[in-house]
TIMARNU-27770 format. One record per residue (C-alpha): residue in three letters; x, y, z; residue number from 1. Coordinates in nm, 2 decimals. Layout:
! TIMARNU-27770
+-----+--------+--------+--------+-----+
!  aa !      x !      y !      z !   i !
+-----+--------+--------+--------+-----+
! ALA !      X !      Y !      Z ! NUM !
...
+-----+--------+--------+--------+-----+
This chain:
! TIMARNU-27770
+-----+--------+--------+--------+-----+
!  aa !      x !      y !      z !   i !
+-----+--------+--------+--------+-----+
! UNK !  -2.18 !  -5.89 !   3.52 !   1 !
! UNK !  -2.34 !  -5.60 !   3.33 !   2 !
! UNK !  -2.70 !  -5.63 !   3.23 !   3 !
! UNK !  -2.81 !  -5.57 !   2.87 !   4 !
! UNK !  -2.97 !  -5.25 !   2.99 !   5 !
! UNK !  -2.65 !  -5.12 !   3.14 !   6 !
! UNK !  -2.46 !  -5.21 !   2.82 !   7 !
! UNK !  -2.71 !  -5.02 !   2.61 !   8 !
! UNK !  -2.68 !  -4.72 !   2.84 !   9 !
! UNK !  -2.30 !  -4.72 !   2.81 !  10 !
! UNK !  -2.32 !  -4.73 !   2.43 !  11 !
! UNK !  -2.57 !  -4.44 !   2.43 !  12 !
! UNK !  -2.35 !  -4.24 !   2.66 !  13 !
! UNK !  -2.05 !  -4.31 !   2.44 !  14 !
! UNK !  -2.24 !  -4.20 !   2.13 !  15 !
! UNK !  -2.35 !  -3.88 !   2.30 !  16 !
! UNK !  -1.99 !  -3.81 !   2.42 !  17 !
! UNK !  -1.86 !  -3.87 !   2.06 !  18 !
! UNK !  -2.12 !  -3.63 !   1.91 !  19 !
! UNK !  -2.02 !  -3.37 !   2.17 !  20 !
! UNK !  -1.65 !  -3.42 !   2.09 !  21 !
! UNK !  -1.72 !  -3.38 !   1.72 !  22 !
! UNK !  -1.88 !  -3.04 !   1.79 !  23 !
! UNK !  -1.59 !  -2.91 !   2.00 !  24 !
! UNK !  -1.22 !  -2.90 !   1.95 !  25 !
! UNK !  -1.16 !  -2.93 !   2.32 !  26 !
! UNK !  -1.31 !  -2.89 !   2.66 !  27 !
! UNK !  -1.10 !  -2.68 !   2.90 !  28 !
! UNK !  -1.19 !  -2.71 !   3.27 !  29 !
! UNK !  -1.55 !  -2.79 !   3.17 !  30 !
! UNK !  -1.58 !  -2.51 !   2.91 !  31 !
! UNK !  -1.62 !  -2.62 !   2.55 !  32 !
! UNK !  -1.44 !  -2.46 !   2.26 !  33 !
! UNK !  -1.68 !  -2.52 !   1.97 !  34 !
! UNK !  -1.55 !  -2.64 !   1.64 !  35 !
! UNK !  -1.75 !  -2.36 !   1.48 !  36 !
! UNK !  -1.51 !  -2.11 !   1.63 !  37 !
! UNK !  -1.22 !  -2.27 !   1.46 !  38 !
! UNK !  -1.41 !  -2.31 !   1.13 !  39 !
! UNK !  -1.50 !  -1.94 !   1.15 !  40 !
! UNK !  -1.14 !  -1.83 !   1.19 !  41 !
! UNK !  -1.03 !  -2.06 !   0.90 !  42 !
! UNK !  -1.30 !  -1.91 !   0.68 !  43 !
! UNK !  -1.21 !  -1.55 !   0.77 !  44 !
! UNK !  -0.83 !  -1.60 !   0.72 !  45 !
! UNK !  -0.89 !  -1.79 !   0.39 !  46 !
! UNK !  -1.10 !  -1.50 !   0.26 !  47 !
! UNK !  -0.82 !  -1.26 !   0.35 !  48 !
! UNK !  -0.56 !  -1.48 !   0.19 !  49 !
! UNK !  -0.76 !  -1.51 !  -0.14 !  50 !
! UNK !  -0.80 !  -1.13 !  -0.15 !  51 !
! UNK !  -0.42 !  -1.10 !  -0.15 !  52 !
! UNK !  -0.38 !  -1.38 !  -0.41 !  53 !
! UNK !  -0.24 !  -1.62 !  -0.15 !  54 !
! UNK !  -0.34 !  -1.96 !   0.00 !  55 !
! UNK !  -0.35 !  -2.09 !   0.35 !  56 !
! UNK !  -0.12 !  -2.38 !   0.43 !  57 !
! UNK !  -0.29 !  -2.72 !   0.44 !  58 !
! UNK !  -0.22 !  -2.76 !   0.82 !  59 !
! UNK !  -0.35 !  -2.41 !   0.91 !  60 !
! UNK !  -0.65 !  -2.54 !   1.11 !  61 !
! UNK !  -0.43 !  -2.78 !   1.31 !  62 !
! UNK !  -0.19 !  -2.50 !   1.39 !  63 !
! UNK !  -0.47 !  -2.28 !   1.52 !  64 !
! UNK !  -0.62 !  -2.54 !   1.76 !  65 !
! UNK !  -0.34 !  -2.52 !   2.02 !  66 !
! UNK !  -0.36 !  -2.14 !   2.02 !  67 !
! UNK !  -0.74 !  -2.14 !   2.08 !  68 !
! UNK !  -0.69 !  -2.39 !   2.37 !  69 !
! UNK !  -0.41 !  -2.17 !   2.52 !  70 !
! UNK !  -0.63 !  -1.86 !   2.49 !  71 !
! UNK !  -0.91 !  -2.03 !   2.67 !  72 !
! UNK !  -0.68 !  -2.14 !   2.95 !  73 !
! UNK !  -0.53 !  -1.79 !   2.99 !  74 !
! UNK !  -0.88 !  -1.62 !   2.97 !  75 !
! UNK !  -1.01 !  -1.85 !   3.24 !  76 !
! UNK !  -0.72 !  -1.76 !   3.47 !  77 !
! UNK !  -0.76 !  -1.39 !   3.40 !  78 !
! UNK !  -1.13 !  -1.41 !   3.48 !  79 !
! UNK !  -1.05 !  -1.61 !   3.80 !  80 !
! UNK !  -0.82 !  -1.33 !   3.91 !  81 !
! UNK !  -1.09 !  -1.06 !   3.85 !  82 !
! UNK !  -0.92 !  -0.89 !   3.56 !  83 !
! UNK !  -1.23 !  -0.90 !   3.35 !  84 !
! UNK !  -1.39 !  -0.66 !   3.59 !  85 !
! UNK !  -1.13 !  -0.39 !   3.56 !  86 !
! UNK !  -1.19 !  -0.06 !   3.39 !  87 !
! UNK !  -0.88 !  -0.11 !   3.17 !  88 !
! UNK !  -1.01 !  -0.44 !   3.04 !  89 !
! UNK !  -1.36 !  -0.30 !   2.97 !  90 !
! UNK !  -1.21 !  -0.01 !   2.78 !  91 !
! UNK !  -0.99 !  -0.24 !   2.57 !  92 !
! UNK !  -1.29 !  -0.46 !   2.49 !  93 !
! UNK !  -1.49 !  -0.15 !   2.38 !  94 !
! UNK !  -1.20 !  -0.03 !   2.16 !  95 !
! UNK !  -1.15 !  -0.37 !   2.00 !  96 !
! UNK !  -1.53 !  -0.39 !   1.93 !  97 !
! UNK !  -1.53 !  -0.05 !   1.76 !  98 !
! UNK !  -1.21 !  -0.13 !   1.56 !  99 !
! UNK !  -1.36 !  -0.46 !   1.44 ! 100 !
! UNK !  -1.69 !  -0.30 !   1.35 ! 101 !
! UNK !  -1.51 !  -0.03 !   1.16 ! 102 !
! UNK !  -1.31 !  -0.29 !   0.97 ! 103 !
! UNK !  -1.63 !  -0.48 !   0.89 ! 104 !
! UNK !  -1.79 !  -0.16 !   0.76 ! 105 !
! UNK !  -1.50 !  -0.08 !   0.53 ! 106 !
! UNK !  -1.49 !  -0.44 !   0.40 ! 107 !
! UNK !  -1.86 !  -0.43 !   0.33 ! 108 !
! UNK !  -1.83 !  -0.10 !   0.15 ! 109 !
! UNK !  -1.53 !  -0.23 !  -0.06 ! 110 !
! UNK !  -1.73 !  -0.55 !  -0.16 ! 111 !
! UNK !  -2.04 !  -0.35 !  -0.26 ! 112 !
! UNK !  -1.84 !  -0.08 !  -0.44 ! 113 !
! UNK !  -1.59 !  -0.28 !  -0.64 ! 114 !
! UNK !  -1.37 !  -0.10 !  -0.89 ! 115 !
! UNK !  -1.49 !  -0.18 !  -1.25 ! 116 !
! UNK !  -1.29 !  -0.24 !  -1.56 ! 117 !
! UNK !  -1.45 !   0.08 !  -1.71 ! 118 !
! UNK !  -1.32 !   0.28 !  -1.41 ! 119 !
! UNK !  -0.97 !   0.14 !  -1.45 ! 120 !
! UNK !  -0.97 !   0.21 !  -1.82 ! 121 !
! UNK !  -1.07 !   0.57 !  -1.76 ! 122 !
! UNK !  -0.80 !   0.61 !  -1.50 ! 123 !
! UNK !  -0.54 !   0.46 !  -1.74 ! 124 !
! UNK !  -0.65 !   0.69 !  -2.02 ! 125 !
! UNK !  -0.61 !   0.99 !  -1.79 ! 126 !
! UNK !  -0.26 !   0.87 !  -1.69 ! 127 !
! UNK !  -0.16 !   0.81 !  -2.06 ! 128 !
! UNK !  -0.28 !   1.16 !  -2.15 ! 129 !
! UNK !  -0.08 !   1.32 !  -1.87 ! 130 !
! UNK !   0.24 !   1.12 !  -1.92 ! 131 !
! UNK !   0.23 !   1.06 !  -2.30 ! 132 !
! UNK !   0.42 !   1.27 !  -2.56 ! 133 !
! UNK !   0.79 !   1.32 !  -2.55 ! 134 !
! UNK !   1.05 !   1.23 !  -2.30 ! 135 !
! UNK !   1.38 !   1.42 !  -2.26 ! 136 !
! UNK !   1.72 !   1.29 !  -2.15 ! 137 !
! UNK !   1.86 !   1.61 !  -2.01 ! 138 !
! UNK !   2.15 !   1.74 !  -1.81 ! 139 !
! UNK !   2.18 !   2.05 !  -1.60 ! 140 !
! UNK !   2.41 !   2.25 !  -1.38 ! 141 !
! UNK !   2.25 !   2.43 !  -1.09 ! 142 !
! UNK !   2.42 !   2.73 !  -0.93 ! 143 !
! UNK !   2.33 !   3.01 !  -0.69 ! 144 !
! UNK !   2.39 !   3.32 !  -0.90 ! 145 !
! UNK !   2.32 !   3.43 !  -1.26 ! 146 !
! UNK !   2.68 !   3.55 !  -1.29 ! 147 !
! UNK !   2.82 !   3.21 !  -1.20 ! 148 !
! UNK !   2.58 !   3.05 !  -1.45 ! 149 !
! UNK !   2.69 !   3.29 !  -1.73 ! 150 !
! UNK !   3.06 !   3.22 !  -1.66 ! 151 !
! UNK !   3.00 !   2.85 !  -1.68 ! 152 !
! UNK !   2.81 !   2.88 !  -2.01 ! 153 !
! UNK !   3.11 !   3.08 !  -2.15 ! 154 !
! UNK !   3.35 !   2.81 !  -2.04 ! 155 !
! UNK !   3.14 !   2.54 !  -2.21 ! 156 !
! UNK !   3.12 !   2.73 !  -2.53 ! 157 !
! UNK !   3.50 !   2.76 !  -2.53 ! 158 !
! UNK !   3.53 !   2.38 !  -2.50 ! 159 !
! UNK !   3.49 !   2.29 !  -2.13 ! 160 !
! UNK !   3.32 !   1.96 !  -2.07 ! 161 !
! UNK !   2.96 !   2.00 !  -1.94 ! 162 !
! UNK !   2.97 !   1.69 !  -1.73 ! 163 !
! UNK !   3.30 !   1.78 !  -1.57 ! 164 !
! UNK !   3.17 !   2.13 !  -1.47 ! 165 !
! UNK !   2.85 !   1.97 !  -1.34 ! 166 !
! UNK !   3.04 !   1.74 !  -1.11 ! 167 !
! UNK !   3.25 !   2.03 !  -0.98 ! 168 !
! UNK !   3.00 !   2.32 !  -0.97 ! 169 !
! UNK !   2.64 !   2.19 !  -0.95 ! 170 !
! UNK !   2.44 !   2.25 !  -0.63 ! 171 !
! UNK !   2.23 !   1.95 !  -0.73 ! 172 !
! UNK !   2.45 !   1.68 !  -0.57 ! 173 !
! UNK !   2.24 !   1.39 !  -0.70 ! 174 !
! UNK !   2.26 !   1.47 !  -1.07 ! 175 !
! UNK !   2.59 !   1.65 !  -1.03 ! 176 !
! UNK !   2.77 !   1.34 !  -0.93 ! 177 !
! UNK !   2.66 !   1.19 !  -1.26 ! 178 !
! UNK !   2.77 !   1.48 !  -1.47 ! 179 !
! UNK !   2.43 !   1.66 !  -1.44 ! 180 !
! UNK !   2.24 !   1.36 !  -1.59 ! 181 !
! UNK !   1.87 !   1.37 !  -1.51 ! 182 !
! UNK !   1.79 !   1.05 !  -1.71 ! 183 !
! UNK !   1.47 !   1.02 !  -1.91 ! 184 !
! UNK !   1.17 !   1.22 !  -1.79 ! 185 !
! UNK !   0.87 !   1.41 !  -1.93 ! 186 !
! UNK !   0.86 !   1.79 !  -1.93 ! 187 !
! UNK !   0.59 !   1.77 !  -1.66 ! 188 !
! UNK !   0.85 !   1.62 !  -1.42 ! 189 !
! UNK !   1.02 !   1.96 !  -1.38 ! 190 !
! UNK !   0.92 !   2.30 !  -1.26 ! 191 !
! UNK !   0.77 !   2.52 !  -1.53 ! 192 !
! UNK !   1.07 !   2.75 !  -1.59 ! 193 !
! UNK !   1.29 !   2.45 !  -1.64 ! 194 !
! UNK !   1.05 !   2.25 !  -1.86 ! 195 !
! UNK !   0.97 !   2.56 !  -2.07 ! 196 !
! UNK !   1.33 !   2.62 !  -2.15 ! 197 !
! UNK !   1.41 !   2.25 !  -2.20 ! 198 !
! UNK !   1.14 !   2.17 !  -2.46 ! 199 !
! UNK !   1.26 !   2.45 !  -2.68 ! 200 !
! UNK !   1.61 !   2.29 !  -2.72 ! 201 !
! UNK !   1.70 !   2.06 !  -3.00 ! 202 !
! UNK !   1.89 !   1.74 !  -2.94 ! 203 !
! UNK !   2.24 !   1.82 !  -2.83 ! 204 !
! UNK !   2.18 !   2.19 !  -2.77 ! 205 !
! UNK !   2.23 !   2.39 !  -2.45 ! 206 !
! UNK !   2.06 !   2.70 !  -2.31 ! 207 !
! UNK !   2.25 !   3.02 !  -2.41 ! 208 !
! UNK !   2.13 !   3.20 !  -2.10 ! 209 !
! UNK !   2.07 !   3.09 !  -1.74 ! 210 !
! UNK !   1.73 !   2.96 !  -1.65 ! 211 !
! UNK !   1.60 !   3.09 !  -1.32 ! 212 !
! UNK !   1.38 !   2.88 !  -1.10 ! 213 !
! UNK !   1.30 !   2.85 !  -0.72 ! 214 !
! UNK !   1.61 !   2.64 !  -0.68 ! 215 !
! UNK !   1.86 !   2.88 !  -0.84 ! 216 !
! UNK !   2.00 !   2.92 !  -1.19 ! 217 !
! UNK !   2.01 !   2.63 !  -1.44 ! 218 !
! UNK !   2.22 !   2.55 !  -1.74 ! 219 !
! UNK !   2.03 !   2.29 !  -1.94 ! 220 !
! UNK !   2.14 !   2.06 !  -2.22 ! 221 !
! UNK !   1.92 !   1.81 !  -2.40 ! 222 !
! UNK !   2.11 !   1.49 !  -2.50 ! 223 !
! UNK !   1.82 !   1.31 !  -2.66 ! 224 !
! UNK !   1.44 !   1.31 !  -2.72 ! 225 !
! UNK !   1.20 !   1.02 !  -2.77 ! 226 !
! UNK !   0.83 !   0.93 !  -2.76 ! 227 !
! UNK !   0.73 !   0.83 !  -2.41 ! 228 !
! UNK !   0.72 !   0.46 !  -2.34 ! 229 !
! UNK !   0.42 !   0.39 !  -2.12 ! 230 !
! UNK !   0.33 !   0.06 !  -1.96 ! 231 !
! UNK !   0.02 !  -0.12 !  -2.08 ! 232 !
! UNK !  -0.30 !  -0.11 !  -1.87 ! 233 !
! UNK !  -0.25 !  -0.48 !  -1.79 ! 234 !
! UNK !   0.10 !  -0.41 !  -1.65 ! 235 !
! UNK !  -0.02 !  -0.15 !  -1.40 ! 236 !
! UNK !  -0.38 !  -0.27 !  -1.34 ! 237 !
! UNK !  -0.31 !  -0.38 !  -0.98 ! 238 !
! UNK !  -0.18 !  -0.03 !  -0.90 ! 239 !
! UNK !  -0.47 !   0.14 !  -1.07 ! 240 !
! UNK !  -0.72 !  -0.08 !  -0.88 ! 241 !
! UNK !  -0.56 !  -0.01 !  -0.55 ! 242 !
! UNK !  -0.55 !   0.36 !  -0.61 ! 243 !
! UNK !  -0.92 !   0.38 !  -0.71 ! 244 !
! UNK !  -1.02 !   0.16 !  -0.41 ! 245 !
! UNK !  -0.83 !   0.40 !  -0.18 ! 246 !
! UNK !  -1.00 !   0.70 !  -0.35 ! 247 !
! UNK !  -1.34 !   0.55 !  -0.30 ! 248 !
! UNK !  -1.27 !   0.45 !   0.06 ! 249 !
! UNK !  -1.14 !   0.80 !   0.14 ! 250 !
! UNK !  -1.45 !   0.96 !   0.00 ! 251 !
! UNK !  -1.67 !   0.72 !   0.19 ! 252 !
! UNK !  -1.50 !   0.80 !   0.52 ! 253 !
! UNK !  -1.51 !   1.18 !   0.45 ! 254 !
! UNK !  -1.88 !   1.16 !   0.37 ! 255 !
! UNK !  -1.95 !   0.98 !   0.70 ! 256 !
! UNK !  -1.76 !   1.24 !   0.89 ! 257 !
! UNK !  -1.94 !   1.53 !   0.72 ! 258 !
! UNK !  -2.28 !   1.37 !   0.78 ! 259 !
! UNK !  -2.21 !   1.30 !   1.15 ! 260 !
! UNK !  -2.33 !   1.54 !   1.42 ! 261 !
! UNK !  -2.03 !   1.59 !   1.65 ! 262 !
! UNK !  -2.09 !   1.83 !   1.94 ! 263 !
+-----+--------+--------+--------+-----+
């Protein structure tokens, strides 16, 4: 029969064991996997998910536990076989360390150099200035020689259909298949020779002479003109933010390279 002292000792041992279990998610072959490791992974992944506007599933922690246990089992076996002492393993560890440190550096820079609303507004204003104004719904026929272009212009003036000739004669297979239709675009979307000739045309008019560019000779017709319809800043704010973040990061990386002494 157990003495009172033995009973108290058993209870104390059970309490210690329970406390240890609460601090670990498992003990594999005598090696503990601390709960803090699981908590750290959950915190890290949760932060990444939030940054992307997402949320971790409720059972995420439970799904990670078996993976951590398996990793511990595999790592112990690899160490037992001497793989941790190989040059290949040491190199991989060093590369992983540097990659993780670099990622931490970039994340730290991003957090400390967040894109402001003022920066996004300035970028949007620049975009609006470059893309505002008029848009043109134009067609063209692209051919190799000036003589061919002149002959086609003559045919159109005599009643030939512009779109029919575009499908048959244009070297620009993309627009040619659609009767030369280039859809709505700003003048800045085209090479200078093309845009200079296009903006001079009134609605429904065609160039009287071929327009030469680096691609060949164009016959251009403007079907319609309208004021450019730009998206609001709220509609493209995510893209503007991403672009500015990338610009800042690229400059940061370039500055680090320039300041480093590489022999």
